[in-house]
C-alpha positions as CSV (number, residue, x, y, z in Angstrom):
1,X,0.0,0.0,0.0
2,X,1.6,3.3,-1.1
3,X,2.0,6.0,1.6
4,X,-0.4,8.9,0.8
5,X,0.9,11.2,3.5
6,X,1.6,14.6,2.1
7,X,3.5,17.6,3.5
8,X,0.8,20.2,2.4
9,X,-2.9,19.9,1.6
10,X,-5.2,22.7,0.6
11,X,-9.0,22.2,0.8
12,X,-10.9,24.9,-1.1
13,X,-14.5,25.9,-1.9
14,X,-16.0,23.9,1.0
15,X,-18.7,24.9,3.5
16,X,-16.6,24.9,6.7
17,X,-18.1,24.1,10.1
18,X,-15.2,24.7,12.5
19,X,-17.4,23.9,15.6
20,X,-15.5,26.6,17.5
21,X,-16.1,29.9,15.7
22,X,-18.2,31.1,12.8
23,X,-19.2,28.9,9.9
24,X,-17.7,29.7,6.5
25,X,-20.1,29.2,3.6
26,X,-17.2,28.9,1.0
27,X,-13.7,28.7,2.4
28,X,-10.4,27.0,2.6
29,X,-8.3,25.0,5.0
30,X,-4.5,24.8,4.7
31,X,-2.6,21.9,6.2
32,X,1.2,21.7,6.6
33,X,2.6,18.6,8.1
34,X,0.2,17.4,10.8
35,X,-1.2,20.9,11.6
36,X,-3.9,23.2,10.3
37,X,-2.1,26.5,9.5
38,X,-5.0,28.5,8.1
39,X,-8.9,28.4,8.0
40,X,-10.7,31.2,6.2
41,X,-13.2,32.4,3.6
42,X,-12.6,32.3,-0.2
43,X,-9.6,30.7,-1.9
44,X,-6.4,29.9,-0.1
45,X,-4.3,32.2,-2.3
46,X,-0.6,31.5,-2.8
47,X,0.6,28.3,-1.2
48,X,3.5,26.0,-1.7
49,X,3.4,24.8,-5.3
50,X,3.8,21.2,-4.2
51,X,0.6,21.2,-2.1
52,X,-2.1,18.8,-2.9
53,X,-5.2,20.8,-3.7
54,X,-8.6,19.3,-2.9
55,X,-11.7,20.8,-4.4
56,X,-14.3,20.9,-1.7
57,X,-17.2,22.2,-3.9
58,X,-20.4,20.8,-2.7
59,X,-18.8,19.4,0.5
60,X,-19.1,20.1,4.2
61,X,-15.8,20.2,6.2
62,X,-16.0,19.2,9.8
63,X,-13.4,18.3,12.5
64,X,-12.7,14.6,12.5
65,X,-15.1,12.7,14.8
66,X,-14.0,11.5,18.2
67,X,-15.3,8.1,19.5
68,X,-15.2,8.2,23.3
69,X,-16.3,4.6,24.1
70,X,-15.8,1.3,22.3
71,X,-15.0,-2.4,22.7
72,X,-13.2,-3.4,19.5
73,X,-12.9,-7.1,20.3
74,X,-16.7,-7.3,20.1
75,X,-16.6,-7.1,16.3
76,X,-16.0,-10.8,16.5
77,X,-19.1,-11.4,18.7
78,X,-21.9,-9.6,17.0
79,X,-25.5,-10.8,17.2
80,X,-25.3,-12.4,20.6
81,X,-28.5,-12.3,22.6
82,X,-30.2,-9.8,20.3
83,X,-33.2,-9.3,22.6
84,X,-31.6,-9.4,26.1
85,X,-31.1,-6.9,28.8
86,X,-27.5,-5.7,29.5
87,X,-27.0,-8.3,32.2
88,X,-28.6,-11.1,30.1
89,X,-26.4,-10.1,27.2
90,X,-23.2,-10.0,29.4
91,X,-23.8,-13.4,30.9
92,X,-24.2,-14.9,27.4
93,X,-21.2,-13.0,26.0
94,X,-18.7,-13.9,28.8
95,X,-18.6,-17.5,27.5
96,X,-17.5,-16.3,24.1
97,X,-15.1,-13.6,25.3
98,X,-13.3,-16.2,27.4
99,X,-12.0,-17.6,24.0
100,X,-10.3,-14.3,23.0
101,X,-6.7,-14.4,21.8
102,X,-4.4,-11.9,20.2
103,X,-5.3,-13.1,16.7
104,X,-9.0,-12.5,17.3
105,X,-8.4,-9.1,18.8
106,X,-6.1,-8.0,16.0
107,X,-8.7,-8.9,13.3
108,X,-11.7,-7.5,15.2
109,X,-9.8,-4.2,16.0
110,X,-8.7,-3.9,12.3
111,X,-12.3,-4.2,11.1
112,X,-13.8,-2.1,13.9
113,X,-11.3,0.8,13.4
114,X,-11.6,0.7,9.6
115,X,-15.4,0.9,10.0
116,X,-15.0,3.9,12.3
117,X,-12.6,5.6,9.8
118,X,-15.2,5.1,7.0
119,X,-17.7,7.0,9.1
120,X,-15.5,10.0,9.7
121,X,-13.7,9.0,12.9
122,X,-10.2,10.3,13.4
123,X,-9.7,9.5,17.1
124,X,-11.0,6.5,18.9
125,X,-10.9,5.1,22.4
126,X,-11.2,1.4,23.2
127,X,-12.1,-0.2,26.5
128,X,-10.6,-3.7,26.6
129,X,-11.1,-5.5,29.9
130,X,-11.0,-9.3,29.1
131,X,-7.6,-10.9,29.3
132,X,-7.7,-14.7,29.2
133,X,-4.4,-16.2,30.3
134,X,-1.9,-17.5,27.8
135,X,-3.5,-16.0,24.7
136,X,-0.8,-13.5,23.7
137,X,-0.7,-9.7,24.1
138,X,-4.2,-8.7,23.4
139,X,-3.6,-5.0,24.3
140,X,-0.7,-4.7,21.9
141,X,-2.7,-6.4,19.2
142,X,-5.2,-3.7,19.0
143,X,-2.6,-1.0,19.2
144,X,-0.9,-2.5,16.2
145,X,-4.2,-2.5,14.4
146,X,-4.7,1.2,15.1
147,X,-1.3,1.9,13.6
148,X,-2.2,0.0,10.4
149,X,-5.5,1.7,10.0
150,X,-4.0,5.1,10.9
151,X,-6.3,6.5,13.6
152,X,-5.4,8.4,16.7
153,X,-5.9,5.9,19.4
154,X,-6.7,6.0,23.2
155,X,-6.8,2.3,24.3
156,X,-8.0,1.9,27.9
157,X,-6.4,-1.0,29.9
158,X,-9.5,-2.4,31.4
159,X,-9.9,-5.0,34.1
160,X,-12.2,-7.2,36.2
161,X,-11.3,-8.7,39.5
162,X,-14.7,-9.4,41.0
163,X,-16.1,-12.7,39.8
164,X,-19.3,-14.5,40.8
165,X,-17.8,-16.0,43.9
166,X,-17.3,-12.5,45.2
167,X,-20.7,-11.2,44.2
168,X,-19.8,-9.9,40.8
169,X,-21.4,-10.7,37.5
170,X,-18.6,-12.3,35.4
171,X,-17.6,-15.9,35.9
172,X,-14.4,-16.4,37.9
173,X,-12.4,-17.7,35.0
174,X,-12.5,-14.3,33.1
175,X,-11.3,-12.1,36.0
176,X,-7.7,-11.3,37.0
177,X,-6.0,-10.7,40.4
178,X,-5.7,-7.0,41.4
179,X,-2.0,-7.0,41.7
180,X,-1.6,-8.6,38.3
181,X,-3.9,-6.0,36.8
182,X,-2.1,-3.1,38.3
183,X,1.3,-4.5,37.2
184,X,0.1,-5.0,33.6
185,X,-1.6,-1.6,33.5
186,X,1.5,0.2,34.6
187,X,3.6,-1.7,32.1
188,X,1.2,-0.6,29.3
189,X,1.5,3.0,30.4
190,X,5.3,2.9,30.5
191,X,5.5,1.1,27.1
192,X,2.9,2.9,25.0
193,X,1.7,6.2,26.5
194,X,2.7,9.3,24.6
195,X,1.6,12.5,26.3
196,X,3.1,14.8,23.6
197,X,1.1,17.3,21.5
198,X,0.0,15.4,18.4
199,X,0.3,12.0,20.0
200,X,-1.2,9.1,18.1
201,X,-1.3,6.9,21.2
202,X,-2.4,7.6,24.8
203,X,-3.3,5.0,27.5
204,X,-6.1,5.3,30.0
205,X,-6.8,3.2,33.1
206,X,-10.2,1.6,33.0
207,X,-11.6,-0.9,35.5
208,X,-14.7,-2.3,33.9
209,X,-17.7,-1.5,36.2
210,X,-19.0,-1.6,39.8
211,X,-20.5,-5.1,39.3
212,X,-17.2,-6.6,38.1
213,X,-14.5,-4.7,40.0
214,X,-13.7,-4.5,43.7
215,X,-13.6,-1.1,45.5
216,X,-10.0,-1.8,46.4
217,X,-9.1,-2.1,42.7
218,X,-11.0,1.1,41.8
219,X,-9.1,3.1,44.4
220,X,-5.7,1.6,43.5
221,X,-6.4,2.1,39.8
222,X,-7.2,5.8,40.4
223,X,-4.0,6.2,42.4
224,X,-2.0,4.5,39.6
225,X,-3.5,6.6,36.8
226,X,-2.9,9.9,38.7
227,X,0.6,9.0,39.6
228,X,1.4,8.7,35.8
229,X,-0.8,11.6,34.7
230,X,-3.2,9.4,32.6
231,X,-7.0,9.5,32.4
232,X,-9.6,7.2,34.1
233,X,-12.6,5.5,32.5
234,X,-15.3,3.0,33.5
235,X,-18.9,2.1,32.8
236,X,-21.5,3.6,35.1
237,X,-25.2,4.0,35.5
238,X,-26.0,2.1,32.3
239,X,-29.2,0.2,33.4
240,X,-31.8,-0.1,36.1
241,X,-30.3,-3.5,36.8
242,X,-27.0,-1.9,37.7
243,X,-28.8,0.5,40.1
244,X,-30.4,-2.4,41.8
245,X,-27.1,-4.4,42.0
246,X,-25.3,-1.4,43.5
247,X,-28.1,-0.9,46.1
248,X,-27.9,-4.5,47.1
249,X,-24.1,-5.0,47.0
250,X,-22.9,-1.5,47.9
251,X,-25.7,0.2,49.7
252,X,-25.8,3.1,47.3
253,X,-26.3,4.2,43.7
254,X,-23.5,3.9,41.2
255,X,-22.3,7.5,40.8
256,X,-22.5,8.1,44.6
257,X,-20.3,5.0,44.9
258,X,-17.7,6.4,42.4
259,X,-17.8,9.8,44.1
260,X,-16.9,8.2,47.5
261,X,-14.0,6.4,45.9
262,X,-12.5,9.7,44.5
263,X,-13.5,8.8,40.9
264,X,-15.1,12.0,39.8
265,X,-12.9,14.7,38.3
266,X,-11.6,16.5,35.2
267,X,-9.3,13.5,34.4
268,X,-12.3,11.1,34.3
269,X,-14.9,10.3,31.6
270,X,-17.6,7.7,32.2
271,X,-19.5,5.5,29.7
272,X,-23.3,5.5,29.3
273,X,-24.5,7.6,32.3
274,X,-28.1,6.7,31.5
275,X,-29.6,6.6,35.0
276,X,-28.3,9.8,36.6
277,X,-30.0,11.6,39.5
278,X,-30.2,15.4,39.6
279,X,-27.4,15.3,42.2
280,X,-25.3,13.1,39.8
281,X,-25.7,15.7,37.0
282,X,-24.6,18.5,39.3
283,X,-21.6,16.5,40.5
284,X,-20.5,15.8,36.9
285,X,-20.6,19.5,36.2
286,X,-19.0,20.6,39.5
287,X,-16.1,18.1,39.1
288,X,-15.6,18.4,35.3
289,X,-16.3,14.6,34.8
290,X,-17.1,13.7,31.2
291,X,-19.8,11.4,29.9
292,X,-19.6,9.1,26.8
293,X,-23.1,8.9,25.4
294,X,-23.8,5.7,23.4
295,X,-27.3,6.2,22.1
296,X,-27.6,3.2,19.7
297,X,-26.2,0.7,22.2
298,X,-28.4,2.1,25.0
299,X,-31.4,1.6,22.6
300,X,-30.4,-1.8,21.4
301,X,-30.1,-3.1,25.0
302,X,-33.2,-1.2,26.2
303,X,-31.1,0.6,28.8
304,X,-32.9,4.0,28.4
305,X,-32.0,7.5,27.2
306,X,-29.2,9.3,28.8
307,X,-29.8,12.8,30.3
308,X,-27.5,14.5,27.7
309,X,-29.5,17.7,27.5
310,X,-29.4,18.1,31.3
311,X,-25.6,17.4,31.4
312,X,-25.0,20.0,28.7
313,X,-27.1,22.6,30.4
314,X,-25.2,21.9,33.7
315,X,-21.9,22.4,31.9
316,X,-20.5,18.8,32.0
317,X,-18.3,17.6,29.1
318,X,-20.3,15.1,26.9
319,X,-18.9,13.1,23.9
320,X,-20.3,10.3,21.7
321,X,-19.4,6.7,21.6
322,X,-20.3,3.8,19.4
323,X,-19.8,1.1,22.1
324,X,-19.0,-2.4,21.2
325,X,-20.2,-3.9,17.9
326,X,-21.8,-6.8,19.8
327,X,-24.3,-4.4,21.4
328,X,-24.4,-1.8,18.6
329,X,-24.0,-3.9,15.4
330,X,-22.4,-2.1,12.4
331,X,-23.1,1.3,13.9
332,X,-21.2,4.2,12.2
333,X,-19.9,7.0,14.5
334,X,-21.4,9.7,12.2
335,X,-24.8,8.0,12.6
336,X,-24.7,8.5,16.3
337,X,-24.9,12.2,15.7
338,X,-28.4,11.8,14.3
339,X,-29.3,9.1,16.9
340,X,-28.2,11.3,19.8
341,X,-30.2,14.2,18.5
342,X,-33.4,12.2,17.9
343,X,-33.3,10.4,21.3
344,X,-32.9,13.7,23.2
345,X,-35.8,15.1,21.3
346,X,-37.9,12.0,22.0
347,X,-37.3,12.5,25.7
348,X,-37.3,16.3,26.1
349,X,-38.9,17.8,23.0
350,X,-37.7,19.2,19.6
351,X,-35.5,21.9,21.2
352,X,-33.5,19.5,23.3
353,X,-30.5,19.1,20.9
354,X,-29.9,20.8,17.6
355,X,-27.9,19.5,14.7
356,X,-25.0,21.7,15.6
357,X,-25.0,20.7,19.3
358,X,-25.1,17.0,18.2
359,X,-22.0,17.6,16.0
360,X,-20.3,19.3,18.9
361,X,-20.8,16.1,21.0
362,X,-19.0,14.1,18.3
363,X,-16.1,16.6,18.0
364,X,-15.1,19.1,20.6
365,X,-17.2,17.4,23.2
366,X,-15.3,14.1,22.7
367,X,-12.0,16.0,22.7
368,X,-12.9,17.5,26.1
369,X,-13.7,14.1,27.5
370,X,-10.2,12.8,26.4
371,X,-8.4,15.9,27.6
372,X,-7.4,16.9,24.0
373,X,-9.5,20.0,23.3
374,X,-6.4,22.0,22.7
375,X,-5.4,19.6,19.9
376,X,-8.5,18.2,18.2
377,X,-12.2,18.6,17.9
378,X,-12.4,21.9,16.0
379,X,-10.9,23.4,12.8
380,X,-8.6,26.1,13.9
381,X,-5.1,27.2,13.0
382,X,-2.5,25.4,15.2
383,X,-4.7,22.4,15.9
384,X,-4.0,18.9,14.4
385,X,-5.2,18.3,10.9
386,X,-7.9,15.8,11.7
387,X,-10.5,16.7,9.1
388,X,-13.6,15.1,7.6
389,X,-14.9,16.3,4.2
390,X,-18.4,15.1,3.4
391,X,-20.1,15.2,0.0
392,X,-23.5,17.0,0.1
393,X,-24.5,16.8,-3.5
394,X,-27.1,14.5,-4.9
395,X,-30.1,13.9,-2.6
396,X,-28.5,15.8,0.2
397,X,-28.5,19.0,-1.9
398,X,-32.3,19.3,-1.4
399,X,-31.5,20.6,2.2
400,X,-30.1,24.1,2.2
401,X,-28.4,24.0,5.6
402,X,-25.4,21.8,5.2
403,X,-25.2,20.9,8.9
404,X,-28.9,19.9,9.0
405,X,-28.4,17.9,5.8
406,X,-25.5,16.1,7.4
407,X,-27.1,15.4,10.8
408,X,-30.8,14.8,10.0
409,X,-30.7,12.1,7.4
410,X,-28.5,9.3,6.2
411,X,-24.8,10.1,6.6
412,X,-23.5,11.6,3.4
413,X,-20.5,10.1,1.5
414,X,-17.1,10.7,2.9
415,X,-14.9,12.5,0.3
416,X,-11.7,12.7,2.4
417,X,-10.6,11.9,5.9
418,X,-7.3,13.3,7.2
419,X,-5.6,12.2,10.4
420,X,-2.7,14.5,11.2
421,X,-2.6,15.6,7.6
422,X,-2.5,12.0,6.3
423,X,-5.2,10.7,4.0
424,X,-6.9,7.7,5.6
425,X,-10.1,7.6,3.6
426,X,-10.6,9.0,0.1
427,X,-13.9,8.8,-1.8
428,X,-15.3,6.4,0.8
429,X,-12.4,3.9,0.5
430,X,-9.6,3.3,2.9
431,X,-6.1,4.3,1.8
432,X,-4.1,2.7,4.6
433,X,-5.4,-0.9,4.8
434,X,-7.9,-1.9,2.1
435,X,-11.6,-2.2,2.7
436,X,-11.5,-5.8,1.6
437,X,-8.6,-6.7,3.9
438,X,-10.2,-5.0,6.9
439,X,-13.5,-6.7,6.3
440,X,-11.9,-10.1,5.9
441,X,-9.9,-9.6,9.1
442,X,-13.1,-9.1,11.0
443,X,-14.8,-12.1,9.5
444,X,-11.8,-14.3,10.3
445,X,-11.8,-13.1,13.9
446,X,-15.5,-13.9,14.2
447,X,-15.1,-17.4,12.8
448,X,-12.1,-18.0,15.0
449,X,-13.9,-16.9,18.2
450,X,-16.9,-19.1,17.3
451,X,-14.5,-22.0,16.7
452,X,-15.3,-22.3,13.0
453,X,-11.7,-22.1,11.9
């Protein structure tokens, strides 16, 4: 595969939605190396003669989308318990996930990240918390996949140490010992974490959930993360079942439990956050704790509709997440913009979330959750050149407002996706790995996990 990275790219004649700042009906973006050097109206004017010029006529330019919650390995386990609750789905899924190995994770991550790229994603997290013994380095397998696909990657070293014998949900044979978890997590931070501006790889610490992790591990994980200056992530308040479990096992509701463990703060973002109390919403805003909203997965599992409009009004950071493909089959990240908007309107009314607010969730909102708002999430000079260019011709041209056309209907075709100035997708096709190779990798992973190969 030829390297399509270029030193200079000039996008012209596009409708530019920088997210931060005024929209530009017909303007230009200049990219040098991995940075945006200029954004403005009209043509770019004189630039280096070796620059690649991209005609953005009929296109909408947005920041690259940021995926704040995912489980890439689940690409290999799609379709499990299609009508179950979260707990029913988990109990059925654990049996499959116990078979994971590095080869399965590599193939699933390749397919999952490629699918994200094709839907405009330039930065993705991943929450991997299942580590069967003797199956290779599963964490490094997904990191290698992200390098091949070319996305900015924030893998979260997850964990479970509370099996059924200790009152947890997962079977004992898929959990790890706390000391082993902390040792492996620190090794991952030391080996992979890059805190520099423009980093393509940052690590977070991510115990799985209150129903699969001990309080001791939660506390020690937070101490470890903060000693290394990395972020914290976990699932919280996803379902009514979780509320009931926490009441019975812990004597309190999930967010109250986290707060007592010192797990709220500006270095924390939490997945789902569906069943929040008014006090929880206030605490998120007061502490700067972020929320990863996963509307399709919450709908698929019947978990409910998160209080995104309330969180935004309170001033809490909120981003979008696809969640794992096994609970959100084949969901494109761009499609979650529409889904988030519609779900908030279904709950709160038509003014709950506008098209532009939904786009903010997928861009600068996600960047804030990941602590990268100074680098990504908006189209501004000095920021990283993570840019999505969407074609709004054809059927989409019947809508005059480009942002409404983008958010309200089917996601428009992706003309170009740049990650740090490098072309990853062009005219809807991957330019790093091929579409065919990524799809086949995912299929092989699925068959291997199911024991068909």
